[in-house]
PQR file of N, CA, C, O and H, with PARSE charges and radii, in Angstrom:
ATOM      1  N   MET A   1     -10.259   4.567  -0.608 -0.4000 1.5000
ATOM      2  CA  MET A   1     -10.974   4.843  -1.852 -0.0000 2.0000
ATOM      3  C   MET A   1     -10.016   5.360  -2.924  0.5500 1.7000
ATOM      4  O   MET A   1      -9.961   4.841  -4.038 -0.5500 1.4000
ATOM      5  N   ALA A   2      -9.266   6.397  -2.555 -0.4000 1.5000
ATOM      6  CA  ALA A   2      -8.376   6.968  -3.533 -0.0000 2.0000
ATOM      7  C   ALA A   2      -7.256   6.006  -3.947  0.5500 1.7000
ATOM      8  O   ALA A   2      -6.844   5.976  -5.107 -0.5500 1.4000
ATOM      9  H   ALA A   2      -9.310   6.819  -1.649  0.4000 1.0000
ATOM     10  N   LEU A   3      -6.781   5.235  -2.992 -0.4000 1.5000
ATOM     11  CA  LEU A   3      -5.782   4.250  -3.295 -0.0000 2.0000
ATOM     12  C   LEU A   3      -6.246   3.223  -4.323  0.5500 1.7000
ATOM     13  O   LEU A   3      -5.510   2.861  -5.240 -0.5500 1.4000
ATOM     14  H   LEU A   3      -7.116   5.260  -2.050  0.4000 1.0000
ATOM     15  N   GLY A   4      -7.481   2.763  -4.148 -0.4000 1.5000
ATOM     16  CA  GLY A   4      -8.100   1.843  -5.085 -0.0000 2.0000
ATOM     17  C   GLY A   4      -8.315   2.417  -6.475  0.5500 1.7000
ATOM     18  O   GLY A   4      -8.125   1.746  -7.489 -0.5500 1.4000
ATOM     19  H   GLY A   4      -8.079   3.057  -3.403  0.4000 1.0000
ATOM     20  N   MET A   5      -8.722   3.696  -6.488 -0.4000 1.5000
ATOM     21  CA  MET A   5      -8.958   4.350  -7.768 -0.0000 2.0000
ATOM     22  C   MET A   5      -7.650   4.588  -8.522  0.5500 1.7000
ATOM     23  O   MET A   5      -7.634   4.628  -9.753 -0.5500 1.4000
ATOM     24  H   MET A   5      -8.876   4.242  -5.664  0.4000 1.0000
ATOM     25  N   ALA A   6      -6.593   4.739  -7.804 -0.4000 1.5000
ATOM     26  CA  ALA A   6      -5.303   4.980  -8.435 -0.0000 2.0000
ATOM     27  C   ALA A   6      -4.648   3.666  -8.856  0.5500 1.7000
ATOM     28  O   ALA A   6      -3.944   3.618  -9.865 -0.5500 1.4000
ATOM     29  H   ALA A   6      -6.606   4.706  -6.804  0.4000 1.0000
ATOM     30  N   LEU A   7      -4.879   2.601  -8.087 -0.4000 1.5000
ATOM     31  CA  LEU A   7      -4.226   1.323  -8.351 -0.0000 2.0000
ATOM     32  C   LEU A   7      -4.848   0.511  -9.426  0.5500 1.7000
ATOM     33  O   LEU A   7      -4.144  -0.222 -10.120 -0.5500 1.4000
ATOM     34  H   LEU A   7      -5.451   2.640  -7.267  0.4000 1.0000
ATOM     35  N   ILE A   8      -6.159   0.604  -9.605 -0.4000 1.5000
ATOM     36  CA  ILE A   8      -6.819  -0.276 -10.606 -0.0000 2.0000
ATOM     37  C   ILE A   8      -6.252  -0.091 -12.024  0.5500 1.7000
ATOM     38  O   ILE A   8      -5.925  -1.082 -12.677 -0.5500 1.4000
ATOM     39  H   ILE A   8      -6.731   1.199  -9.041  0.4000 1.0000
ATOM     40  N   PRO A   9      -6.127   1.154 -12.518 -0.5600 1.5000
ATOM     41  CA  PRO A   9      -5.554   1.272 -13.851  0.2800 2.0000
ATOM     42  C   PRO A   9      -4.117   0.839 -13.934  0.5500 1.7000
ATOM     43  O   PRO A   9      -3.707   0.241 -14.929 -0.5500 1.4000
ATOM     44  N   ILE A  10      -3.346   1.126 -12.915 -0.4000 1.5000
ATOM     45  CA  ILE A  10      -1.935   0.767 -12.921 -0.0000 2.0000
ATOM     46  C   ILE A  10      -1.813  -0.777 -12.892  0.5500 1.7000
ATOM     47  O   ILE A  10      -1.024  -1.346 -13.647 -0.5500 1.4000
ATOM     48  H   ILE A  10      -3.679   1.612 -12.107  0.4000 1.0000
ATOM     49  N   LEU A  11      -2.577  -1.436 -12.041 -0.4000 1.5000
ATOM     50  CA  LEU A  11      -2.556  -2.897 -11.986 -0.0000 2.0000
ATOM     51  C   LEU A  11      -3.009  -3.534 -13.302  0.5500 1.7000
ATOM     52  O   LEU A  11      -2.434  -4.539 -13.722 -0.5500 1.4000
ATOM     53  H   LEU A  11      -3.219  -0.974 -11.429  0.4000 1.0000
ATOM     54  N   SER A  12      -3.967  -3.005 -13.922 -0.4000 1.5000
ATOM     55  CA  SER A  12      -4.441  -3.476 -15.205 -0.0000 2.0000
ATOM     56  C   SER A  12      -3.356  -3.339 -16.229  0.5500 1.7000
ATOM     57  O   SER A  12      -3.123  -4.257 -17.016 -0.5500 1.4000
ATOM     58  H   SER A  12      -4.434  -2.189 -13.581  0.4000 1.0000
ATOM     59  N   GLU A  13      -2.674  -2.191 -16.237 -0.4000 1.5000
ATOM     60  CA  GLU A  13      -1.608  -1.982 -17.255 -0.0000 2.0000
ATOM     61  C   GLU A  13      -0.443  -2.946 -17.021  0.5500 1.7000
ATOM     62  O   GLU A  13       0.100  -3.520 -17.964 -0.5500 1.4000
ATOM     63  H   GLU A  13      -2.863  -1.446 -15.598  0.4000 1.0000
ATOM     64  N   ILE A  14      -0.065  -3.115 -15.737 -0.4000 1.5000
ATOM     65  CA  ILE A  14       1.029  -4.035 -15.455 -0.0000 2.0000
ATOM     66  C   ILE A  14       0.665  -5.461 -15.817  0.5500 1.7000
ATOM     67  O   ILE A  14       1.514  -6.209 -16.304 -0.5500 1.4000
ATOM     68  H   ILE A  14      -0.507  -2.649 -14.970  0.4000 1.0000
ATOM     69  N   GLU A  15      -0.580  -5.853 -15.590 -0.4000 1.5000
ATOM     70  CA  GLU A  15      -0.995  -7.205 -15.956 -0.0000 2.0000
ATOM     71  C   GLU A  15      -0.964  -7.390 -17.464  0.5500 1.7000
ATOM     72  O   GLU A  15      -0.544  -8.444 -17.944 -0.5500 1.4000
ATOM     73  H   GLU A  15      -1.269  -5.245 -15.195  0.4000 1.0000
ATOM     74  N   ASN A  16      -1.385  -6.422 -18.198 -0.4000 1.5000
ATOM     75  CA  ASN A  16      -1.392  -6.535 -19.657 -0.0000 2.0000
ATOM     76  C   ASN A  16       0.040  -6.578 -20.244  0.5500 1.7000
ATOM     77  O   ASN A  16       0.302  -7.292 -21.212 -0.5500 1.4000
ATOM     78  H   ASN A  16      -1.725  -5.566 -17.809  0.4000 1.0000
ATOM     79  N   LYS A  17       0.935  -5.817 -19.649 -0.4000 1.5000
ATOM     80  CA  LYS A  17       2.302  -5.720 -20.227 -0.0000 2.0000
ATOM     81  C   LYS A  17       3.272  -6.792 -19.636  0.5500 1.7000
ATOM     82  O   LYS A  17       4.121  -7.317 -20.357 -0.5500 1.4000
ATOM     83  H   LYS A  17       0.723  -5.238 -18.863  0.4000 1.0000
ATOM     84  N   LYS A  18       3.142  -7.104 -18.353 -0.4000 1.5000
ATOM     85  CA  LYS A  18       4.161  -7.972 -17.696 -0.0000 2.0000
ATOM     86  C   LYS A  18       3.558  -9.307 -17.191  0.5500 1.7000
ATOM     87  O   LYS A  18       4.310 -10.248 -16.938 -0.5500 1.4000
ATOM     88  H   LYS A  18       2.452  -6.678 -17.767  0.4000 1.0000
ATOM     89  N   GLY A  19       2.278  -9.405 -17.047 -0.4000 1.5000
ATOM     90  CA  GLY A  19       1.686 -10.639 -16.592 -0.0000 2.0000
ATOM     91  C   GLY A  19       1.181 -10.570 -15.160  0.5500 1.7000
ATOM     92  O   GLY A  19       1.422  -9.603 -14.437 -0.5500 1.4000
ATOM     93  H   GLY A  19       1.667  -8.641 -17.253  0.4000 1.0000
ATOM     94  N   ILE A  20       0.499 -11.585 -14.785 -0.4000 1.5000
ATOM     95  CA  ILE A  20      -0.186 -11.590 -13.467 -0.0000 2.0000
ATOM     96  C   ILE A  20       0.768 -11.708 -12.299  0.5500 1.7000
ATOM     97  O   ILE A  20       0.528 -11.148 -11.229 -0.5500 1.4000
ATOM     98  H   ILE A  20       0.303 -12.370 -15.372  0.4000 1.0000
ATOM     99  N   THR A  21       1.870 -12.451 -12.509 -0.4000 1.5000
ATOM    100  CA  THR A  21       2.835 -12.562 -11.440 -0.0000 2.0000
ATOM    101  C   THR A  21       3.494 -11.215 -11.078  0.5500 1.7000
ATOM    102  O   THR A  21       3.680 -10.911  -9.900 -0.5500 1.4000
ATOM    103  H   THR A  21       2.065 -12.906 -13.378  0.4000 1.0000
ATOM    104  N   GLU A  22       3.831 -10.440 -12.064 -0.4000 1.5000
ATOM    105  CA  GLU A  22       4.421  -9.101 -11.795 -0.0000 2.0000
ATOM    106  C   GLU A  22       3.419  -8.215 -11.204  0.5500 1.7000
ATOM    107  O   GLU A  22       3.767  -7.386 -10.363 -0.5500 1.4000
ATOM    108  H   GLU A  22       3.679 -10.687 -13.021  0.4000 1.0000
ATOM    109  N   LYS A  23       2.149  -8.331 -11.594 -0.4000 1.5000
ATOM    110  CA  LYS A  23       1.084  -7.501 -11.019 -0.0000 2.0000
ATOM    111  C   LYS A  23       0.964  -7.839  -9.525  0.5500 1.7000
ATOM    112  O   LYS A  23       0.860  -6.944  -8.687 -0.5500 1.4000
ATOM    113  H   LYS A  23       1.866  -9.004 -12.277  0.4000 1.0000
ATOM    114  N   ASN A  24       0.981  -9.127  -9.205 -0.4000 1.5000
ATOM    115  CA  ASN A  24       0.856  -9.506  -7.813 -0.0000 2.0000
ATOM    116  C   ASN A  24       2.066  -9.051  -6.991  0.5500 1.7000
ATOM    117  O   ASN A  24       1.914  -8.687  -5.825 -0.5500 1.4000
ATOM    118  H   ASN A  24       1.065  -9.855  -9.886  0.4000 1.0000
ATOM    119  N   ASN A  25       3.237  -9.067  -7.569 -0.4000 1.5000
ATOM    120  CA  ASN A  25       4.431  -8.559  -6.851 -0.0000 2.0000
ATOM    121  C   ASN A  25       4.281  -7.061  -6.582  0.5500 1.7000
ATOM    122  O   ASN A  25       4.608  -6.604  -5.487 -0.5500 1.4000
ATOM    123  H   ASN A  25       3.361  -9.363  -8.517  0.4000 1.0000
ATOM    124  N   TYR A  26       3.793  -6.286  -7.559 -0.4000 1.5000
ATOM    125  CA  TYR A  26       3.624  -4.884  -7.402 -0.0000 2.0000
ATOM    126  C   TYR A  26       2.591  -4.570  -6.305  0.5500 1.7000
ATOM    127  O   TYR A  26       2.813  -3.731  -5.432 -0.5500 1.4000
ATOM    128  H   TYR A  26       3.527  -6.658  -8.449  0.4000 1.0000
ATOM    129  N   LEU A  27       1.446  -5.285  -6.386 -0.4000 1.5000
ATOM    130  CA  LEU A  27       0.411  -5.089  -5.341 -0.0000 2.0000
ATOM    131  C   LEU A  27       0.931  -5.451  -3.991  0.5500 1.7000
ATOM    132  O   LEU A  27       0.642  -4.748  -3.023 -0.5500 1.4000
ATOM    133  H   LEU A  27       1.265  -5.967  -7.095  0.4000 1.0000
ATOM    134  N   ASN A  28       1.692  -6.521  -3.871 -0.4000 1.5000
ATOM    135  CA  ASN A  28       2.243  -6.940  -2.638 -0.0000 2.0000
ATOM    136  C   ASN A  28       3.160  -5.877  -2.075  0.5500 1.7000
ATOM    137  O   ASN A  28       3.110  -5.593  -0.878 -0.5500 1.4000
ATOM    138  H   ASN A  28       1.928  -7.092  -4.658  0.4000 1.0000
ATOM    139  N   ASN A  29       4.004  -5.278  -2.915 -0.4000 1.5000
ATOM    140  CA  ASN A  29       4.899  -4.180  -2.463 -0.0000 2.0000
ATOM    141  C   ASN A  29       4.084  -2.989  -1.951  0.5500 1.7000
ATOM    142  O   ASN A  29       4.390  -2.436  -0.895 -0.5500 1.4000
ATOM    143  H   ASN A  29       4.045  -5.509  -3.887  0.4000 1.0000
ATOM    144  N   ILE A  30       3.076  -2.604  -2.678 -0.4000 1.5000
ATOM    145  CA  ILE A  30       2.238  -1.466  -2.286 -0.0000 2.0000
ATOM    146  C   ILE A  30       1.561  -1.724  -0.941  0.5500 1.7000
ATOM    147  O   ILE A  30       1.581  -0.853  -0.071 -0.5500 1.4000
ATOM    148  H   ILE A  30       2.828  -3.053  -3.536  0.4000 1.0000
ATOM    149  N   LEU A  31       0.980  -2.868  -0.757 -0.4000 1.5000
ATOM    150  CA  LEU A  31       0.310  -3.215   0.492 -0.0000 2.0000
ATOM    151  C   LEU A  31       1.303  -3.267   1.646  0.5500 1.7000
ATOM    152  O   LEU A  31       0.983  -2.837   2.754 -0.5500 1.4000
ATOM    153  H   LEU A  31       0.964  -3.576  -1.464  0.4000 1.0000
ATOM    154  N   ASN A  32       2.491  -3.781   1.406 -0.4000 1.5000
ATOM    155  CA  ASN A  32       3.491  -3.809   2.474 -0.0000 2.0000
ATOM    156  C   ASN A  32       3.930  -2.401   2.886  0.5500 1.7000
ATOM    157  O   ASN A  32       4.123  -2.139   4.073 -0.5500 1.4000
ATOM    158  H   ASN A  32       2.752  -4.130   0.506  0.4000 1.0000
ATOM    159  N   ILE A  33       4.085  -1.525   1.953 -0.4000 1.5000
ATOM    160  CA  ILE A  33       4.464  -0.147   2.280 -0.0000 2.0000
ATOM    161  C   ILE A  33       3.341   0.539   3.040  0.5500 1.7000
ATOM    162  O   ILE A  33       3.611   1.231   4.021 -0.5500 1.4000
ATOM    163  H   ILE A  33       3.928  -1.737   0.988  0.4000 1.0000
ATOM    164  N   VAL A  34       2.084   0.371   2.622 -0.4000 1.5000
ATOM    165  CA  VAL A  34       0.982   0.969   3.310 -0.0000 2.0000
ATOM    166  C   VAL A  34       0.848   0.389   4.766  0.5500 1.7000
ATOM    167  O   VAL A  34       0.624   1.118   5.733 -0.5500 1.4000
ATOM    168  H   VAL A  34       1.864  -0.191   1.825  0.4000 1.0000
ATOM    169  N   SER A  35       1.000  -0.964   4.853 -0.4000 1.5000
ATOM    170  CA  SER A  35       0.922  -1.559   6.202 -0.0000 2.0000
ATOM    171  C   SER A  35       2.046  -1.047   7.124  0.5500 1.7000
ATOM    172  O   SER A  35       1.808  -0.739   8.292 -0.5500 1.4000
ATOM    173  H   SER A  35       1.182  -1.556   4.068  0.4000 1.0000
ATOM    174  N   LEU A  36       3.250  -0.964   6.591 -0.4000 1.5000
ATOM    175  CA  LEU A  36       4.369  -0.492   7.410 -0.0000 2.0000
ATOM    176  C   LEU A  36       4.097   0.928   7.851  0.5500 1.7000
ATOM    177  O   LEU A  36       4.359   1.271   9.004 -0.5500 1.4000
ATOM    178  H   LEU A  36       3.444  -1.214   5.642  0.4000 1.0000
ATOM    179  N   GLY A  37       3.573   1.775   6.958 -0.4000 1.5000
ATOM    180  CA  GLY A  37       3.268   3.172   7.323 -0.0000 2.0000
ATOM    181  C   GLY A  37       2.191   3.242   8.370  0.5500 1.7000
ATOM    182  O   GLY A  37       2.269   4.094   9.255 -0.5500 1.4000
ATOM    183  H   GLY A  37       3.360   1.497   6.021  0.4000 1.0000
ATOM    184  N   LEU A  38       1.197   2.399   8.319 -0.4000 1.5000
ATOM    185  CA  LEU A  38       0.138   2.436   9.317 -0.0000 2.0000
ATOM    186  C   LEU A  38       0.679   1.916  10.668  0.5500 1.7000
ATOM    187  O   LEU A  38       0.282   2.423  11.717 -0.5500 1.4000
ATOM    188  H   LEU A  38       1.133   1.707   7.601  0.4000 1.0000
ATOM    189  N   ILE A  39       1.563   0.931  10.656 -0.4000 1.5000
ATOM    190  CA  ILE A  39       2.177   0.453  11.855 -0.0000 2.0000
ATOM    191  C   ILE A  39       2.992   1.553  12.548  0.5500 1.7000
ATOM    192  O   ILE A  39       2.880   1.755  13.758 -0.5500 1.4000
ATOM    193  H   ILE A  39       1.886   0.519   9.804  0.4000 1.0000
ATOM    194  N   VAL A  40       3.800   2.248  11.774 -0.4000 1.5000
ATOM    195  CA  VAL A  40       4.615   3.343  12.286 -0.0000 2.0000
ATOM    196  C   VAL A  40       3.748   4.425  12.855  0.5500 1.7000
ATOM    197  O   VAL A  40       4.039   4.973  13.918 -0.5500 1.4000
ATOM    198  H   VAL A  40       3.891   2.084  10.792  0.4000 1.0000
ATOM    199  N   LEU A  41       2.655   4.744  12.137 -0.4000 1.5000
ATOM    200  CA  LEU A  41       1.726   5.776  12.639 -0.0000 2.0000
ATOM    201  C   LEU A  41       1.055   5.356  13.942  0.5500 1.7000
ATOM    202  O   LEU A  41       0.873   6.199  14.820 -0.5500 1.4000
ATOM    203  H   LEU A  41       2.418   4.299  11.274  0.4000 1.0000
ATOM    204  N   ALA A  42       0.687   4.116  14.101 -0.4000 1.5000
ATOM    205  CA  ALA A  42       0.109   3.593  15.279 -0.0000 2.0000
ATOM    206  C   ALA A  42       1.065   3.614  16.455  0.5500 1.7000
ATOM    207  O   ALA A  42       0.651   3.908  17.577 -0.5500 1.4000
ATOM    208  H   ALA A  42       0.835   3.431  13.387  0.4000 1.0000
ATOM    209  N   VAL A  43       2.321   3.311  16.228 -0.4000 1.5000
ATOM    210  CA  VAL A  43       3.340   3.345  17.271 -0.0000 2.0000
ATOM    211  C   VAL A  43       3.542   4.777  17.726  0.5500 1.7000
ATOM    212  O   VAL A  43       3.589   5.057  18.924 -0.5500 1.4000
ATOM    213  H   VAL A  43       2.657   3.072  15.317  0.4000 1.0000
ATOM    214  N   PHE A  44       3.662   5.699  16.748 -0.4000 1.5000
ATOM    215  CA  PHE A  44       3.751   7.104  17.158 -0.0000 2.0000
ATOM    216  C   PHE A  44       2.588   7.569  17.981  0.5500 1.7000
ATOM    217  O   PHE A  44       2.757   8.334  18.931 -0.5500 1.4000
ATOM    218  H   PHE A  44       3.624   5.472  15.775  0.4000 1.0000
ATOM    219  N   GLY A  45       1.391   7.108  17.624 -0.4000 1.5000
ATOM    220  CA  GLY A  45       0.210   7.461  18.331 -0.0000 2.0000
ATOM    221  C   GLY A  45       0.219   6.976  19.777  0.5500 1.7000
ATOM    222  O   GLY A  45      -0.163   7.693  20.702 -0.5500 1.4000
ATOM    223  H   GLY A  45       1.254   6.487  16.853  0.4000 1.0000
ATOM    224  N   VAL A  46       0.658   5.759  19.932 -0.4000 1.5000
ATOM    225  CA  VAL A  46       0.735   5.165  21.313 -0.0000 2.0000
ATOM    226  C   VAL A  46       1.827   5.875  22.142  0.5500 1.7000
ATOM    227  O   VAL A  46       1.636   6.152  23.327 -0.5500 1.4000
ATOM    228  H   VAL A  46       0.968   5.177  19.181  0.4000 1.0000
ATOM    229  N   VAL A  47       2.956   6.158  21.507 -0.4000 1.5000
ATOM    230  CA  VAL A  47       4.050   6.751  22.247 -0.0000 2.0000
ATOM    231  C   VAL A  47       3.739   8.188  22.656  0.5500 1.7000
ATOM    232  O   VAL A  47       4.014   8.595  23.785 -0.5500 1.4000
ATOM    233  H   VAL A  47       3.111   5.933  20.545  0.4000 1.0000
ATOM    234  N   PHE A  48       3.164   8.950  21.732 -0.4000 1.5000
ATOM    235  CA  PHE A  48       2.948  10.382  21.988 -0.0000 2.0000
ATOM    236  C   PHE A  48       1.541  10.712  22.486  0.5500 1.7000
ATOM    237  O   PHE A  48       1.213  11.888  22.639 -0.5500 1.4000
ATOM    238  H   PHE A  48       2.940   8.620  20.815  0.4000 1.0000
ATOM    239  N   ALA A  49       0.720   9.730  22.738 -0.4000 1.5000
ATOM    240  CA  ALA A  49      -0.624   9.963  23.244 -0.0000 2.0000
ATOM    241  C   ALA A  49      -0.645  10.674  24.583  0.5500 1.7000
ATOM    242  O   ALA A  49      -1.499  11.539  24.780 -0.5500 1.4000
ATOM    243  H   ALA A  49       0.986   8.775  22.614  0.4000 1.0000
ATOM    244  N   PRO A  50       0.239  10.365  25.507 -0.5600 1.5000
ATOM    245  CA  PRO A  50       0.187  11.123  26.786  0.2800 2.0000
ATOM    246  C   PRO A  50       0.486  12.589  26.688  0.5500 1.7000
ATOM    247  O   PRO A  50       0.147  13.359  27.587 -0.5500 1.4000
ATOM    248  N   TYR A  51       1.122  12.991  25.598 -0.4000 1.5000
ATOM    249  CA  TYR A  51       1.504  14.407  25.438 -0.0000 2.0000
ATOM    250  C   TYR A  51       0.419  15.245  24.760  0.5500 1.7000
ATOM    251  O   TYR A  51       0.545  16.465  24.656 -0.5500 1.4000
ATOM    252  H   TYR A  51       1.397  12.365  24.868  0.4000 1.0000
ATOM    253  N   ILE A  52      -0.632  14.594  24.305 -0.4000 1.5000
ATOM    254  CA  ILE A  52      -1.690  15.299  23.601 -0.0000 2.0000
ATOM    255  C   ILE A  52      -2.714  15.887  24.569  0.5500 1.7000
ATOM    256  O   ILE A  52      -3.680  16.518  24.138 -0.5500 1.4000
ATOM    257  H   ILE A  52      -0.735  13.603  24.390  0.4000 1.0000
TER
END
């Protein structure tokens, strides 16, 4: 929810200033970073689950 509330104004501004292609590139980068972070968190969870 918070990510969406923060991204909508930024995406709108990027689209107005630089175009839809640049907006899509920015969104793609953000989603890749979030996905990578979640994958790393899941791996840590699997690895360290026996110690909890």
